[in-house]
N, C-alpha and C positions, 0 to 999 in steps of 0.2 A: 930466170928471165934471160933471153938472148938479145943483145943489143947489136944494131947494125949501124954502120956509118963510121965516120972518122973519129967521132967522139964517143964511140960505144963504150970504150973502157972508162973514159972520164965520166960518162953518165952513170955507170955502175958504181964508181967511187962516190958520186954524189948521193946516190940512193943509200949506200952504206953509211955515209955521213949522217943522213937523216935518221937512220936507225940508231946510230950511236948517240946522236943528240936526244932522241926519244928515250933511249935507255937511261941516259944521265939526267932526264927530266929538265933539259935545258929550257930557258925562257923562250917565248914565241919569237923574240927579235932574232935569235940565232937561226931559226928556220927561215925567216924572211931574208936573212943575209945570204943563205945558200942560193936562193932564187936570184937575188941581185948579182951574186958572183957569177952564176951560170950565164946570165944575160951579158955580163961584162966580158966574159971570155969567148963569146960568140957561139954558144951552143945552138944547135939547130932547133927548129920549132918542135919536132917530135920529142927530142930529148928534154926540151924545156917544159913541154906539156907533162911528160912523165914526172919530172922533178916537182912541178907545181902540184900535180896530183898526189905525190908522196907527201909533200908538206901539208896538204889539206887533210890527208888521212891521219898524219901525225897529230894535227890540231884536234881532229875528232877524238883520237885516242887520248890525248891530253885532257880534253874536255870531259870525256867519260871517266878518266881517272879522277879528275877533280870532283865530278858528281859522286863517284863512289866514295871519295874521301869525305865529302859533305854528308853523304848518307850514313857512313860509318860514324861520323861525329854526331849526327843527329840521333842515331840509334844508341850511341854511348850516352848521350845526354838524356834520352828517354829512359835508358836503363838506370842511370844515376838518379834521375828524378823519381822513378818508381821505387828505387831502393830507399830514397829519402822519405817516401810516404810511409814506409814501415816504421820509421822512427817516431817518437812521441812528440813531434812538433805540434804547436797549436796552428790554427788556421792561418793566422797572419804570417807566421814563419814559412809555412808551406807555400803560400801564394807568392811571397817574396822570392823564394827559391825559383819558382816556375817563371815568373816574369823576368828575373835576372838571367836565367838560362835561355829563355826565348830571345831576349834582346841580344845576348852574346852569340848564340848559335846562328841566328838569322841576320846578324849585322844590323839590327834595328836601332833607330835613334831613341825610341820610347816603346815601352810595353806596359799595359795596364789591364786590370781585371775589373769588370762590372758584375754585380750580383743583383738579382731581382729582389725588390723589397716586398713587404706583405701586401701592399695595395696596388701592385702593377708597375709602379715606377721603379727604376733601377738607381743604383748609387755606385760610385767608384769606391772599390775596396782597397786595391793595392796598385801602386804605380812604381815604375822604374825608369829613370832617365828624364824626368821632367826638369824644367829650367829653374824651379824653385823660386827663390826670392826675386829673381829678375822679372817675374811675371806680375803685371799689375792687373787689378780687377779679378774676376773669377778665375780660380786656378784648377787645373786638372789634378786634383789632390784627393786623397781618401775622404769620403763623406760628401763629395759633390753629388747632388741629386740630379738625375737625368729623367726627363719626362718619358712616359711610356710611348714606345714606337719611334723614338727619335734616333736618327743616324743609322750607322751600321749595326749598332746593338739592337735597335728596333727591328731592322730587317732580319737579323739572325733570330730574334725572338719569334718573328712571324714565320719564317721558313724552316728554321731548325737546321740550316746548312751554312757553311762558311760564306762570307760576303767580302769582296775586296774592291778597291778602286785605286787607279794609278794617281789620281789627283782629286782628293775629296773636296777641296775648296772650290774646284771648278766643275765638279760632277753635278750635272743638273738633276740627276736622279734623287739626290739628297737635299735639293732645294725645297723650300716649303711648298712649292707648287709642283714638284716633280713626282714621278711614279716609278716604282721598281718593276712592276709587271702589269702594265696596261690597266691601271686604275684599281687593281685589287688592293694595293697598298699605297696610301698617301701618307708619307712620313710626317710625323709630328715635328714641330719646331720648338726647340728649347733654347731660349736666348742666352741663359747663363752657360749651358754646356757648349753652345756654338762659340761663345766668346772665349771659353777656356781652350777649345781646339785651335782657334785662330791665334790666341796668345802664344800657343806652343808652335805655331807655324807648321802644322802637320799637313802633308799632301798625300803620300801613298799610305793607305790604311787598309789593313785586312783584319777581319774578326771571325772567330770560330766559336761555336756554341759550347757551353758547359751543360751537359745533359745529366739528369737524374732520372733514369728510366726513360719515359717518353716526354718528360717535361724539361724545357730549357730553363735553367736556373740562373744563367748569366752568360758572359762572353769574355774570351781572351782576345785582346786587341794588340796588334803590332803596327807601328807607324814609323814613317821616315819623314824628314823635313825637306825632302826633294821629291820630284815626280819620277816614278819608275813603275814598271810592270812587275807583277809577282809571278814567280814560276810555280808550276804545280807542286814541285818538291817543297817549296816554302809553305804553301798553303796546307799541304798534307802534314808537314811537320808542326805547324801551328795548331792544326786540328788535333794531332796526337797529344801535344802539350795541353790543349784545352781539355781533352778527355782525362788526363792526369790531374788537372786542376779540379775537374768535377769530382774525381775520386777523393781529392784532398778535402773538398767541401763536405762530401758525404762522410768521410772519415771523421772530420772535425765535428760534424753534427752528431755522428754516432758516439764520439767520445763525450760530447757535451751531454747527450742523453744518458750515456752510461754513468757519467759523473753525477748527473742529477738523480738517477736511479739509486746510485750508491749512497749519495747524500740522504735521499729519502729513506733508504733502508737503514742507514745509520740513525736517522731521526726516529724511524719506527722502532729500531732496537732500543734506543734510549727511552722511548715512551713505554715500551714493553717492560724494560728493567724498572722504570719508575713505577709503572702500574703494579708489577710484581712486588716491589718494595712496599707500596701502599697497601696492596692486598695482604701482604704478610703483617703489616701494622694493624690492619682491620681485624685479621684473624687473631693476632695476639691480644689486641684490646678486647675483642669479644670474649676471648677465653678468660681474661682476667675478670671481666664483669660477671660472666656465668659462674666462675669459681666463687665469687662473692655471694651470688644468689644461692648456690648449692651449699655454701658453708653457713647459711643462715644470716647473711649480712642484711642490714636494714636499708631502707630506701635512701637515706642520706649517704651511705657508703657507695651505693650504686650510682647515685647522682654525681658524686665526686669522681668516681672512676670514669664515668662517661665524659665529664667535663675535662678531665686530664687528657683523655684520648682524643677528644675533638678540639682541644685548645679553645674551649668556649665556656660560657656560663649556662648551666642546666637547671631547669625547674621541672619537677614532676607534679602534675596536677591530676585530680580525680575527674570523674565525668561531669561534675558540677562546676569545674573550673577552680576549685579550691586547691591551694598549694599543699602538697603532702611532704615534699622535701625539696631542698635547693642546694646548689653548689655555686655560691657567688650571688651578686645582686644584678638585677636587670632593671636599671633606672629608665624612667620614661617609657614604660611598656604601653603600647597602643592596644588596649584590651579589645576594642572593637575590631581591629584588624586581626588580632589573635583569634577571637571568636569566629570570625568569618573563615580564616585559614584552617581552624580546627574542624569546622564542618566539611570543608573541601578535602582536608587530609583524610578524614574518616570515610568520605565517599570514595576517594581514590585509593585508600589503603596504602598511602605512602607519604613521606614528608612533603610539606608545602611551604613555600616562602611567604611569610606574612608581610614583611617589609624589607628594607635594604639588607639588614643583617640579622633578622629574626626568623627562625624556622619553627614549624609546629609538626611534630610527628605523632601519629595516632598510636595509642596503647590499646590494642584490641585482642580479644580471644574469640576466634570464630566470628560471629556476628555481634558479640557483646562489646559495648564501649566501656572500657575500664578507665579512660582518662587520656592524657597526652603528655608529651614532652615539649617544653618550650625552651629553645636554646638561642643564645645570641653569640654569633661568631663574627668578630670584627674582620677577620681575614677572609670570610666567605667559606663555602664548603665545596670540595671537589666531589666527583662522582663516587669515589671511594668513601669520602666522609659521609655522604648521604646514605650509603649502604651501612656504614657503621652506626649512623643514627637510627636506621630501621632496626638493626640488630639490638641496639640498646633499648629501643622501645619494646621489642619482643622480650628482652630479659626482664624489663620492669613488669610486663604483663605476666610473665612466668612467676615472678616473685609475688605479685598480688594474688595470683591463683593459688600459689603455695600457702600464702597466709590464710586465704579463705578456706582451703582444704584443712589446714591445721585447726582453724577456728571451728569448722564444722565437726572435725574429728574429736576435738576436746570439748565441744559444745555441751554434751550432757554433764560432764564432770564440772565444768565451770558454772552451768546453770544450777546444779545441785549445791555448789558452794554458796552462791548468792542466795539461793532459797534458804539455806541454813542461817545465813547472816541476818536476813530480815525476819526470821521466825521469832516469835515471842512466846516463851523466852528463847534466846539463841542456844544452839546446840554446841556443847563442848568447845568453849572459846579457844582453849589451847590447841586443840586439834585443828580448829578452823584456821588459825594463824599458820600452822605448818602446811596445811593443804594449800593455802593461798601462796605461800612462798614457792611451793613446788610448781605452781602454775605461773610464776613470774609476777605475782601481784603482792605489793608491799602495803599492807593495811596500816602500817605505822606512819606513812606519809599522808598528807592531806588529800581527801577525796570528797567528791560530791555524788549525790544520787539523783538520777534523772528518770522521770516517768514519761513515756511517750505513748499516746493513744491515737492510733489511726482513726480518722473520722470517716468511716465507710471503706468499702473495698476489702479484699482479703489481706490477712496478716502474713501470709507465707513469705512474700518477697521482703516485707519489712523485717521479719525475724532473721532471714538470711543476711540482710544488710547489717542488722544489729550485731550479729555474731562476728562479722568481719570488722565492724567499726570498733567493737569492744576489744577484739584481739589486737587491732592496730594501735590502740591507745593504751594497751596493757591494763585493760579493765575487765569487768565481768558483766554478764548479761543473763537475764532470765525473762520469762513471761508469766505474769500473774494477773488474773482478773481482766483479761483482754487488753492489758497494757504491757509494753516492753519496759523492763526495768534495767537500767544501766548504772553500774558503779564505776566511776571514772576518776583518774587522778586529776587534782586541781583544787583551787581555792575559790574560784568564781563560779557559783552555781548558775547565775544568770547567763553568763557567757556560754556555759556548757549547754544550757537549754536551747539557746538561740542557735548554736552550732549544730545540734541534733536536728532541730526543725529545718535549718537551711539545707541539710543534706537529704533528709528523709522525705520531706514534702515534694521536691521536684522528682525524686525517684518514683514515688507512688502516684504522682499526678493528682493528688487530692490533699486537703489540709490534714495536718497532724497537730494535736494539742500536746504541748510539752510543758511539764512542770519540774522544778528542781529544788533541792534543799541541800544545805551544807555550808561550809565544809565540816568534815569530821576527821578525827585523828586516831581512831581506834576501831577495832571490830565491834565494840559494844555500841557505838553510836549509829551503826548502819540501820538498825530497825527503827530508831527514832527518826532518822532522816527520811526513811521510806514512808512513815506515817505523816510527817510534815508535807512531803511532796504530794501524797495522796490528798490531803486536805487542801493543799494549794490548787491541785487540778480540779477538785470539786468546786472550790471557790471561783476559779476561772470560768467554769461552766455556768455557775449560778449568776455570774456577772456578765454573761454574754460574750466571754472571751474564747469561745470554741475556735480552734485552729490557730491559736497564738501560742507564744512561748514566754514563760516567766518563772521567776524563783520566788521563794517566800519573801526575800528582801524586796523584790519588785512590787509587792502588794502593800507596802507602806504599813499603816496601822493595822490593816487586816492581817498582814504577815505577823505582826506582834501578837495578835490574838491567836493565830493559827500555830505559832511556834511553841514548842514544848518548853524552851528555856526562857521565854518571855524576856528577851534582851531589850529592856527599857533603855539602858545606856546607848546601845547601838541605834535604837530608833531615834532617840533625841539627837544623837550626834549626826545621823543622816539627815534629819529634818532641819535643825537650826544650829548645828555645830559651828559653822563658819561665823554666825552672829555671836555666839557665846565666846568663841576664841577672840574675836575682834574686841569685844567688850573687855575681856580679861587682859589683852595686850595693851590697849590704848586708854583704859579707864573711861570708856564711853558708856552710854545707857541705851543702846539700840534695843536690847531685850525689853526693857520697860516701855520704850516707845512702841514696840510691836503690841504689847499687851494693851496699852492705852488706845492704840489704833483700832484693834479688833473690838475693844469694849465700847468704843464710840460708834460702832457700826460702819467702820471703814471711812470715817470722816477726818481728814487731817486737821480741820479747824477745831472740831470738838476735842480731838486728841490734844491739840496745843493748849486749849483751855484747861484740860485735866492735868496737863504736865506743867502749866504755868510758864509756857515758853511761846515764842512767836510762831505763827503757822509756817513761816518759811523754814524755821529750824526743823519742824516735823517733816516738811517736804524733802529737805536735804538728807535727813536721816533715812527716810523711806527710799530715796535714790541709792544711798549707800547699801541698804538692806537688799535692794534689787541686784546690785553688783555682786553681793556675797552669795545670795541664794539662787540667782539666775533670773532671766527675764520672765519666766512662767510661774514665779512664786505666788502670784495672786490669782492663779486659776483655781477653780473650785477644788479639784483633787488635792493639789499641793497646799492650798490654804487650810484645808481641813487637817492635814498632817502637821502643818506648822502650829495651828491652834492647839492641837492635842499635845504636841511636844512642849509647847509653852506651859500648858497646865501640868504636865508631868514634871517639868523642870521646877516649876513653882512649888509643887507638892514635895519634891525631893528636898528643896531648900527649907521648907517649913519643918519637915521631919528631921533634917539635919540640925536646925536650931533647937528643936525639942530635945534631941539627944544631947546637945551641947549644954542646955540648961540643966538637965539632970546630972551632967558630969562637967563641973566647972573646968576641969583640966582640958576639956575639948572645946572650950569657948572659942569661937572663930573671931578674928580681928574685926574691928569696926568696918562699916561700909566704906568703900573707896569714894573719893571725890568724883562727882559726875561732871563730864564735859560734853560738849556737843561734837 
């Protein structure tokens, strides 16, 4: 530049001074001092204009340099914030970092983040720079709920772009009756949020959207407590920080979802491990039960093994509901509920819950009903336990089929043995005993003989059942004269007859007449029991008892006539034994009273005259007899047996006195003193 005039050189020096001050980044006051000095020294107008122009250009350079510095600081802050997002901060920490840097970088009094809730309204999530405890009433603090569409946040939510105001409290656009864009947006009013902003005395506020894709999920707010305008650089920097805040929210959400998925995977893994453990337990328990079955174990052992595996009480029942084996007791069993559940279980072919802790599992082979398992598990059953219960029921079905197959396979041999036992005379008794032992039958233990005659229908199904029944009870079976013959362990012939009738009649669906005799203790007595049972069956038919079950002992005096051993003592004991014992123990005369009662035609008054006692005495004695013989002792059937027993007893006493008279050494003592 060429300067003209007296002060040309001085003007050049002044311009050089401006450059030197600009290079040293001197404050603005030093530049203004140069202009004042030039005026004071009398610089001409042209020179003064050039100096003022140079100072103005220097101010622009300085302003640009400051803008560049702020831009560099903002970029550095954005870079640092982006780097922080890569760290494993939680959402609260990340948003605190962003609000703190926004406040420091932009020189704000307060910065806060609002996030949109699930129902449209927003809430304050993070704040930086609030007055805290100095504020009374609603506070601009985390958790403050903000109505949908309220304030700058509502405008950001609507437009999806930054919104700012130099003085919020005086800006009519955000008043309840105001509008941001010609009626398209009428901002909502939130009394508590408005009170919180006024309590903070906020004026200049700007807000930038937090976006997730095309959705606005919240807003980053920057506010000052004095009125001022916001520069484009400030708004752009706040928007960039808002974008980073949105990334933080997305990252936190992703981390939360990832953690939730990891937790779910861990739970799934735990469930799988637990399921595998239970499946291993089911497999091992089923293996133990099947080993018992294949090794020839009985139903009791199988029931115990299933009970141990299920930690429950187990009962094995046949198709008629009778117990075949049990492991533990099941008190208070609701038979009606069990019966209903059993029908349902067989229809569904899987275990069914009968009540709170009782289950019924069907024991089936193809379409054939073999029975069921009834279990009580106080702790309930898991899915794996139900599977184990099904497998246990299958094992029981397999064992029952094996027993049936064994019984059928050995049937001819066992039938031949029983045929030889009831033959008259028996064939080779010593060989018979050995053959019985080989078949697992001990004829030295007490046993009874049962005759079963199906009344109508085919015998085939009954014979198959009888083979399985005899094998199950370690007995023998054969068929003779249209009747099924069973030789079974036991001492109660009557109970054996009733048990056979109870199983066979429902199976065939029509009546079965069953007679029994015994017990016997040797192979020699089997033929005799067979004859007695046959006579008993014929007597039942003659008396109209077709379709019923009884033993020789059940027929009373008829049984005495039908029996080969004529057990008079047993008959007398069964008929009037309690009365005889009472007389012997208490020196009473109930027996004589009974004889007088029957001799007088059942009249207590006439009996009292014959006994020379008061009628009330006879009545009391008859009451005592009723207590001893039971309430039905005066019914026709039992009265006949009582009278016959009295006559037999009196005859035995007469014969005993006759033998005593012939042999004085056997003279019995005098009669005891009678009492009432």
